[in-house]
C-alpha positions as CSV (number, residue, x, y, z in Angstrom):
1,M,61.3,71.1,25.4
2,K,59.5,71.7,22.0
3,L,62.3,69.7,20.3
4,L,61.4,66.7,22.5
5,L,57.7,66.9,21.6
6,L,58.3,67.3,17.9
7,P,59.0,63.5,17.4
8,L,55.9,62.8,19.5
9,V,53.7,65.0,17.3
10,I,55.2,63.5,14.1
11,M,54.8,59.9,15.4
12,L,51.2,60.5,16.4
13,S,50.3,62.1,13.1
14,A,51.7,59.1,11.3
15,C,49.2,56.8,13.1
16,S,46.2,55.8,11.1
17,V,43.0,57.7,11.9
18,S,41.1,54.5,12.6
19,D,43.6,53.1,15.1
20,G,44.6,56.4,16.8
21,L,46.6,55.8,20.0
22,A,45.1,52.3,20.5
23,S,47.9,50.8,18.3
24,I,50.7,52.3,20.5
25,D,52.2,49.8,23.0
26,D,52.0,50.5,26.7
27,K,55.7,51.5,27.1
28,E,55.4,54.2,24.4
29,L,52.2,55.5,25.8
30,R,53.7,55.7,29.3
31,R,56.7,57.6,27.8
32,Q,54.4,60.1,26.0
33,H,52.3,60.6,29.0
34,Y,55.4,61.4,31.1
35,V,56.6,63.9,28.5
36,C,53.2,65.6,28.4
37,Q,53.1,65.8,32.2
38,H,56.5,67.6,32.4
39,S,56.2,69.9,29.3
40,V,55.6,73.6,29.6
41,N,54.7,76.3,27.0
42,Q,53.1,73.8,24.7
43,T,51.8,74.8,21.3
44,V,48.1,74.2,20.4
45,A,49.0,71.0,18.5
46,E,51.1,69.7,21.4
47,I,48.2,70.4,23.9
48,Q,45.9,68.4,21.6
49,V,48.4,65.5,21.4
50,C,48.7,65.4,25.2
51,K,44.9,65.5,25.6
52,N,44.7,62.5,23.2
53,V,47.4,60.7,25.2
54,H,45.5,61.3,28.4
55,R,42.3,60.1,26.9
56,E,44.0,56.9,25.8
57,C,45.4,56.4,29.3
58,E,42.0,56.8,30.8
59,K,40.5,54.4,28.2
60,R,43.1,51.7,29.0
61,A,42.6,52.3,32.8
62,A,38.8,51.7,32.4
63,S,39.6,48.3,30.8
64,G,41.9,47.4,33.7
65,N,45.2,48.3,32.1
66,Y,46.7,51.0,34.4
67,V,49.7,51.9,32.2
68,C,49.9,55.6,32.8
């Protein structure tokens, strides 16, 4: 499972700090959210990534975009 999250962590770390997850399209955010929902035994970094993904899902839902 950690091998599946490794590309996620790398991709998210490549995002610019100012854009964060806002620059990720809906399909990719939905995929990342799904991976986070089904992962177990996450590292501290993976937990933080998943918290950020969840936060972005909530932010988009608040603006009417229920992607996750």
